[in-house]
HTML snippet that shows the backbone in 3Dmol.js (N, CA, C, O; Angstrom):
<script src="https://3Dmol.org/build/3Dmol-min.js"></script>
<div id="view" style="width:600px;height:400px;position:relative"></div>
<script>
const pdb = `
ATOM      1  N   MET A   1      12.071 -50.492   6.558  1.00  0.00           N
ATOM      2  CA  MET A   1      12.174 -49.192   5.639  1.00  0.00           C
ATOM      3  C   MET A   1      12.765 -48.620   5.542  1.00  0.00           C
ATOM      4  O   MET A   1      13.672 -48.399   6.344  1.00  0.00           O
ATOM      5  N   VAL A   2      12.463 -47.738   3.890  1.00  0.00           N
ATOM      6  CA  VAL A   2      13.535 -46.469   3.856  1.00  0.00           C
ATOM      7  C   VAL A   2      12.870 -45.645   3.811  1.00  0.00           C
ATOM      8  O   VAL A   2      12.055 -45.613   2.889  1.00  0.00           O
ATOM      9  N   LYS A   3      12.908 -44.571   4.807  1.00  0.00           N
ATOM     10  CA  LYS A   3      12.139 -43.558   5.185  1.00  0.00           C
ATOM     11  C   LYS A   3      11.671 -42.934   3.304  1.00  0.00           C
ATOM     12  O   LYS A   3      12.445 -43.368   2.451  1.00  0.00           O
ATOM     13  N   GLY A   4      10.853 -42.285   2.934  1.00  0.00           N
ATOM     14  CA  GLY A   4      10.962 -41.550   2.141  1.00  0.00           C
ATOM     15  C   GLY A   4      10.083 -42.632   0.776  1.00  0.00           C
ATOM     16  O   GLY A   4       9.622 -42.126  -0.247  1.00  0.00           O
ATOM     17  N   LEU A   5      10.033 -43.868   1.032  1.00  0.00           N
ATOM     18  CA  LEU A   5       9.365 -44.687   0.017  1.00  0.00           C
ATOM     19  C   LEU A   5       8.217 -45.762   0.355  1.00  0.00           C
ATOM     20  O   LEU A   5       8.178 -46.502   1.338  1.00  0.00           O
ATOM     21  N   PRO A   6       6.858 -45.623  -1.194  1.00  0.00           N
ATOM     22  CA  PRO A   6       5.546 -46.488  -0.264  1.00  0.00           C
ATOM     23  C   PRO A   6       5.960 -47.697  -0.088  1.00  0.00           C
ATOM     24  O   PRO A   6       6.669 -48.506  -0.686  1.00  0.00           O
ATOM     25  N   ALA A   7       5.296 -47.633   0.965  1.00  0.00           N
ATOM     26  CA  ALA A   7       5.516 -49.246   1.826  1.00  0.00           C
ATOM     27  C   ALA A   7       4.300 -50.199   0.451  1.00  0.00           C
ATOM     28  O   ALA A   7       3.249 -49.749  -0.007  1.00  0.00           O
ATOM     29  N   LEU A   8       4.810 -51.241   0.199  1.00  0.00           N
ATOM     30  CA  LEU A   8       4.040 -51.880  -0.736  1.00  0.00           C
ATOM     31  C   LEU A   8       3.744 -53.352  -0.413  1.00  0.00           C
ATOM     32  O   LEU A   8       4.371 -54.307   0.046  1.00  0.00           O
ATOM     33  N   LYS A   9       2.526 -53.106  -0.854  1.00  0.00           N
ATOM     34  CA  LYS A   9       1.602 -54.846  -0.560  1.00  0.00           C
ATOM     35  C   LYS A   9       1.981 -55.226  -1.003  1.00  0.00           C
ATOM     36  O   LYS A   9       2.253 -54.782  -2.119  1.00  0.00           O
ATOM     37  N   GLU A  10       2.543 -56.894  -0.434  1.00  0.00           N
ATOM     38  CA  GLU A  10       3.209 -58.252  -0.611  1.00  0.00           C
ATOM     39  C   GLU A  10       1.823 -59.319  -1.907  1.00  0.00           C
ATOM     40  O   GLU A  10       0.889 -60.089  -1.685  1.00  0.00           O
ATOM     41  N   LEU A  11       2.261 -58.922  -2.775  1.00  0.00           N
ATOM     42  CA  LEU A  11       0.978 -60.348  -3.067  1.00  0.00           C
ATOM     43  C   LEU A  11       1.002 -61.888  -2.876  1.00  0.00           C
ATOM     44  O   LEU A  11       2.061 -62.367  -2.473  1.00  0.00           O
ATOM     45  N   ASP A  12       0.016 -62.670  -3.105  1.00  0.00           N
ATOM     46  CA  ASP A  12       0.048 -63.824  -2.762  1.00  0.00           C
ATOM     47  C   ASP A  12      -0.220 -65.340  -3.445  1.00  0.00           C
ATOM     48  O   ASP A  12      -0.226 -66.537  -3.159  1.00  0.00           O
ATOM     49  N   GLU A  13      -0.506 -64.101  -4.923  1.00  0.00           N
ATOM     50  CA  GLU A  13      -0.083 -65.005  -5.873  1.00  0.00           C
ATOM     51  C   GLU A  13       0.724 -64.950  -7.054  1.00  0.00           C
ATOM     52  O   GLU A  13       0.865 -63.805  -7.484  1.00  0.00           O
ATOM     53  N   ASN A  14       1.423 -66.061  -7.852  1.00  0.00           N
ATOM     54  CA  ASN A  14       2.601 -65.649  -8.639  1.00  0.00           C
ATOM     55  C   ASN A  14       2.099 -65.812 -10.432  1.00  0.00           C
ATOM     56  O   ASN A  14       1.059 -66.409 -10.711  1.00  0.00           O
ATOM     57  N   CYS A  15       2.748 -65.365 -11.226  1.00  0.00           N
ATOM     58  CA  CYS A  15       1.953 -65.331 -12.452  1.00  0.00           C
ATOM     59  C   CYS A  15       2.507 -66.523 -13.208  1.00  0.00           C
ATOM     60  O   CYS A  15       3.580 -67.074 -12.961  1.00  0.00           O
ATOM     61  N   ALA A  16       1.631 -66.861 -14.175  1.00  0.00           N
ATOM     62  CA  ALA A  16       2.114 -68.266 -15.152  1.00  0.00           C
ATOM     63  C   ALA A  16       3.555 -68.313 -14.887  1.00  0.00           C
ATOM     64  O   ALA A  16       4.145 -69.089 -14.135  1.00  0.00           O
ATOM     65  N   ASP A  17       4.165 -67.119 -15.807  1.00  0.00           N
ATOM     66  CA  ASP A  17       5.815 -67.017 -16.236  1.00  0.00           C
ATOM     67  C   ASP A  17       6.443 -67.596 -15.304  1.00  0.00           C
ATOM     68  O   ASP A  17       7.035 -68.675 -15.271  1.00  0.00           O
ATOM     69  N   CYS A  18       6.145 -66.197 -13.968  1.00  0.00           N
ATOM     70  CA  CYS A  18       6.849 -66.800 -12.491  1.00  0.00           C
ATOM     71  C   CYS A  18       7.715 -68.512 -12.410  1.00  0.00           C
ATOM     72  O   CYS A  18       8.845 -68.998 -12.448  1.00  0.00           O
ATOM     73  N   LEU A  19       5.440 -69.146 -12.203  1.00  0.00           N
ATOM     74  CA  LEU A  19       5.629 -69.926 -12.042  1.00  0.00           C
ATOM     75  C   LEU A  19       6.424 -71.854 -13.354  1.00  0.00           C
ATOM     76  O   LEU A  19       6.827 -73.015 -13.283  1.00  0.00           O
ATOM     77  N   VAL A  20       6.140 -70.841 -14.170  1.00  0.00           N
ATOM     78  CA  VAL A  20       6.979 -71.464 -15.550  1.00  0.00           C
ATOM     79  C   VAL A  20       8.689 -71.564 -15.066  1.00  0.00           C
ATOM     80  O   VAL A  20       9.486 -72.477 -14.850  1.00  0.00           O
ATOM     81  N   GLY A  21       8.703 -70.789 -15.055  1.00  0.00           N
ATOM     82  CA  GLY A  21      10.481 -70.241 -14.545  1.00  0.00           C
ATOM     83  C   GLY A  21      11.528 -70.851 -13.471  1.00  0.00           C
ATOM     84  O   GLY A  21      12.758 -70.874 -13.506  1.00  0.00           O
ATOM     85  N   LYS A  22      10.530 -71.381 -12.415  1.00  0.00           N
ATOM     86  CA  LYS A  22      11.089 -71.685 -10.939  1.00  0.00           C
ATOM     87  C   LYS A  22      12.126 -73.015 -10.944  1.00  0.00           C
ATOM     88  O   LYS A  22      11.587 -74.091 -11.204  1.00  0.00           O
ATOM     89  N   GLN A  23      12.780 -73.018 -10.822  1.00  0.00           N
ATOM     90  CA  GLN A  23      13.309 -74.182 -10.879  1.00  0.00           C
ATOM     91  C   GLN A  23      13.106 -75.134  -9.597  1.00  0.00           C
ATOM     92  O   GLN A  23      12.523 -74.707  -8.600  1.00  0.00           O
ATOM     93  N   HIS A  24      13.720 -76.720  -9.684  1.00  0.00           N
ATOM     94  CA  HIS A  24      13.175 -77.465  -8.878  1.00  0.00           C
ATOM     95  C   HIS A  24      14.487 -78.658  -9.064  1.00  0.00           C
ATOM     96  O   HIS A  24      14.901 -79.294 -10.034  1.00  0.00           O
ATOM     97  N   ARG A  25      14.715 -78.617  -8.221  1.00  0.00           N
ATOM     98  CA  ARG A  25      15.512 -80.190  -7.404  1.00  0.00           C
ATOM     99  C   ARG A  25      15.698 -80.974  -7.632  1.00  0.00           C
ATOM    100  O   ARG A  25      16.172 -81.429  -6.591  1.00  0.00           O
ATOM    101  N   ASP A  26      15.734 -81.923  -8.519  1.00  0.00           N
ATOM    102  CA  ASP A  26      15.840 -83.654  -8.394  1.00  0.00           C
ATOM    103  C   ASP A  26      16.277 -84.087  -6.554  1.00  0.00           C
ATOM    104  O   ASP A  26      16.931 -83.303  -5.865  1.00  0.00           O
ATOM    105  N   ALA A  27      15.892 -85.105  -6.157  1.00  0.00           N
ATOM    106  CA  ALA A  27      15.987 -86.076  -5.560  1.00  0.00           C
ATOM    107  C   ALA A  27      17.832 -86.758  -5.757  1.00  0.00           C
ATOM    108  O   ALA A  27      18.291 -87.112  -6.843  1.00  0.00           O
ATOM    109  N   ILE A  28      18.429 -86.786  -4.731  1.00  0.00           N
ATOM    110  CA  ILE A  28      20.080 -87.044  -4.541  1.00  0.00           C
ATOM    111  C   ILE A  28      19.907 -88.562  -4.999  1.00  0.00           C
ATOM    112  O   ILE A  28      19.486 -89.311  -4.117  1.00  0.00           O
ATOM    113  N   PRO A  29      20.126 -89.035  -6.039  1.00  0.00           N
ATOM    114  CA  PRO A  29      20.100 -90.923  -5.794  1.00  0.00           C
ATOM    115  C   PRO A  29      20.884 -91.709  -4.836  1.00  0.00           C
ATOM    116  O   PRO A  29      22.049 -91.438  -4.544  1.00  0.00           O
ATOM    117  N   LYS A  30      20.207 -92.700  -4.349  1.00  0.00           N
ATOM    118  CA  LYS A  30      20.916 -92.617  -2.877  1.00  0.00           C
ATOM    119  C   LYS A  30      22.530 -93.888  -3.475  1.00  0.00           C
ATOM    120  O   LYS A  30      23.581 -94.164  -2.897  1.00  0.00           O
ATOM    121  N   GLN A  31      22.023 -94.280  -4.674  1.00  0.00           N
ATOM    122  CA  GLN A  31      23.171 -94.889  -5.309  1.00  0.00           C
ATOM    123  C   GLN A  31      23.308 -94.689  -6.525  1.00  0.00           C
ATOM    124  O   GLN A  31      22.409 -94.581  -7.359  1.00  0.00           O
ATOM    125  N   ALA A  32      24.769 -94.615  -6.729  1.00  0.00           N
ATOM    126  CA  ALA A  32      24.824 -93.601  -8.077  1.00  0.00           C
ATOM    127  C   ALA A  32      24.805 -95.215  -8.915  1.00  0.00           C
ATOM    128  O   ALA A  32      25.001 -96.364  -8.517  1.00  0.00           O
ATOM    129  N   MET A  33      24.397 -94.494 -10.514  1.00  0.00           N
ATOM    130  CA  MET A  33      24.313 -95.569 -11.984  1.00  0.00           C
ATOM    131  C   MET A  33      25.490 -95.610 -12.307  1.00  0.00           C
ATOM    132  O   MET A  33      25.607 -96.433 -13.214  1.00  0.00           O
ATOM    133  N   TRP A  34      26.992 -94.890 -11.895  1.00  0.00           N
ATOM    134  CA  TRP A  34      28.264 -95.380 -12.614  1.00  0.00           C
ATOM    135  C   TRP A  34      29.035 -94.488 -11.598  1.00  0.00           C
ATOM    136  O   TRP A  34      28.907 -93.315 -11.246  1.00  0.00           O
ATOM    137  N   ARG A  35      29.903 -95.518 -11.254  1.00  0.00           N
ATOM    138  CA  ARG A  35      30.620 -95.314 -10.513  1.00  0.00           C
ATOM    139  C   ARG A  35      32.521 -95.121 -11.342  1.00  0.00           C
ATOM    140  O   ARG A  35      32.607 -95.769 -12.385  1.00  0.00           O
ATOM    141  N   ALA A  36      33.667 -94.455 -11.000  1.00  0.00           N
ATOM    142  CA  ALA A  36      34.478 -94.575 -11.685  1.00  0.00           C
ATOM    143  C   ALA A  36      35.553 -95.169 -10.568  1.00  0.00           C
ATOM    144  O   ALA A  36      35.482 -95.108  -9.340  1.00  0.00           O
ATOM    145  N   SER A  37      36.550 -95.752 -11.391  1.00  0.00           N
ATOM    146  CA  SER A  37      36.981 -97.162 -10.380  1.00  0.00           C
ATOM    147  C   SER A  37      38.871 -97.296 -10.703  1.00  0.00           C
ATOM    148  O   SER A  37      39.687 -98.129 -10.310  1.00  0.00           O
ATOM    149  N   LEU A  38      39.007 -96.187 -11.495  1.00  0.00           N
ATOM    150  CA  LEU A  38      40.915 -95.647 -11.995  1.00  0.00           C
ATOM    151  C   LEU A  38      40.637 -94.465 -10.999  1.00  0.00           C
ATOM    152  O   LEU A  38      39.540 -94.312 -10.462  1.00  0.00           O
ATOM    153  N   LYS A  39      41.921 -93.486 -10.754  1.00  0.00           N
ATOM    154  CA  LYS A  39      42.363 -92.485 -10.197  1.00  0.00           C
ATOM    155  C   LYS A  39      41.961 -91.824 -11.917  1.00  0.00           C
ATOM    156  O   LYS A  39      42.085 -92.219 -13.076  1.00  0.00           O
ATOM    157  N   LEU A  40      41.482 -90.728 -11.273  1.00  0.00           N
ATOM    158  CA  LEU A  40      41.560 -89.687 -12.956  1.00  0.00           C
ATOM    159  C   LEU A  40      41.045 -90.670 -14.402  1.00  0.00           C
ATOM    160  O   LEU A  40      41.449 -90.868 -15.548  1.00  0.00           O
ATOM    161  N   GLU A  41      39.631 -91.215 -13.303  1.00  0.00           N
ATOM    162  CA  GLU A  41      38.738 -91.704 -14.764  1.00  0.00           C
ATOM    163  C   GLU A  41      37.560 -90.851 -14.817  1.00  0.00           C
ATOM    164  O   GLU A  41      36.626 -91.076 -15.587  1.00  0.00           O
ATOM    165  N   LEU A  42      37.589 -90.051 -14.152  1.00  0.00           N
ATOM    166  CA  LEU A  42      36.278 -89.096 -14.637  1.00  0.00           C
ATOM    167  C   LEU A  42      36.892 -87.452 -13.390  1.00  0.00           C
ATOM    168  O   LEU A  42      37.452 -87.185 -12.326  1.00  0.00           O
ATOM    169  N   VAL A  43      36.215 -86.840 -14.617  1.00  0.00           N
ATOM    170  CA  VAL A  43      37.406 -85.571 -14.189  1.00  0.00           C
ATOM    171  C   VAL A  43      37.101 -84.126 -14.290  1.00  0.00           C
ATOM    172  O   VAL A  43      37.417 -83.380 -15.217  1.00  0.00           O
ATOM    173  N   HIS A  44      36.044 -83.648 -12.558  1.00  0.00           N
ATOM    174  CA  HIS A  44      34.738 -82.249 -13.249  1.00  0.00           C
ATOM    175  C   HIS A  44      35.833 -81.460 -12.766  1.00  0.00           C
ATOM    176  O   HIS A  44      36.647 -81.388 -11.845  1.00  0.00           O
ATOM    177  N   SER A  45      35.177 -80.468 -14.657  1.00  0.00           N
ATOM    178  CA  SER A  45      36.409 -78.913 -14.172  1.00  0.00           C
ATOM    179  C   SER A  45      35.514 -77.747 -14.816  1.00  0.00           C
ATOM    180  O   SER A  45      34.561 -77.931 -15.573  1.00  0.00           O
ATOM    181  N   ASP A  46      36.050 -76.399 -14.329  1.00  0.00           N
ATOM    182  CA  ASP A  46      34.994 -75.400 -14.881  1.00  0.00           C
ATOM    183  C   ASP A  46      35.637 -74.720 -16.059  1.00  0.00           C
ATOM    184  O   ASP A  46      36.751 -74.200 -15.984  1.00  0.00           O
ATOM    185  N   ILE A  47      34.953 -74.739 -17.075  1.00  0.00           N
ATOM    186  CA  ILE A  47      36.048 -74.480 -18.368  1.00  0.00           C
ATOM    187  C   ILE A  47      35.747 -73.232 -18.675  1.00  0.00           C
ATOM    188  O   ILE A  47      36.522 -72.480 -19.267  1.00  0.00           O
ATOM    189  N   CYS A  48      34.376 -72.865 -18.219  1.00  0.00           N
ATOM    190  CA  CYS A  48      33.988 -71.944 -18.832  1.00  0.00           C
ATOM    191  C   CYS A  48      34.622 -70.203 -18.288  1.00  0.00           C
ATOM    192  O   CYS A  48      34.835 -69.328 -19.127  1.00  0.00           O
ATOM    193  N   GLY A  49      34.816 -70.004 -16.932  1.00  0.00           N
ATOM    194  CA  GLY A  49      35.188 -69.365 -15.909  1.00  0.00           C
ATOM    195  C   GLY A  49      34.228 -67.987 -15.236  1.00  0.00           C
ATOM    196  O   GLY A  49      33.184 -68.241 -14.635  1.00  0.00           O
ATOM    197  N   PRO A  50      34.615 -66.813 -15.377  1.00  0.00           N
ATOM    198  CA  PRO A  50      34.027 -66.084 -14.421  1.00  0.00           C
ATOM    199  C   PRO A  50      33.059 -65.242 -16.155  1.00  0.00           C
ATOM    200  O   PRO A  50      33.766 -65.221 -17.163  1.00  0.00           O
ATOM    201  N   ILE A  51      31.918 -64.790 -16.262  1.00  0.00           N
ATOM    202  CA  ILE A  51      30.973 -64.916 -16.807  1.00  0.00           C
ATOM    203  C   ILE A  51      30.604 -63.322 -16.414  1.00  0.00           C
ATOM    204  O   ILE A  51      30.042 -63.196 -15.326  1.00  0.00           O
ATOM    205  N   ASN A  52      30.863 -62.062 -17.196  1.00  0.00           N
ATOM    206  CA  ASN A  52      30.746 -60.313 -16.867  1.00  0.00           C
ATOM    207  C   ASN A  52      28.767 -60.901 -17.523  1.00  0.00           C
ATOM    208  O   ASN A  52      27.866 -60.065 -17.594  1.00  0.00           O
TER     209      ASN A  52
END
`;
const viewer = $3Dmol.createViewer("view");
viewer.addModel(pdb, "pdb");
viewer.setStyle({}, {cartoon: {color: "spectrum"}});
viewer.zoomTo();
viewer.render();
</script>
């Protein structure tokens, strides 16, 4: 705790907007639907660069 700041109580409830905005992660499939058969047939790259 920081000296001089009041203690905040933690709420157990979430607002509707918070619940809608929460992200979820889908399960990773056990078998890929498509797989590259040649070298450099599929290339992933970051073309956006740093965002400020």
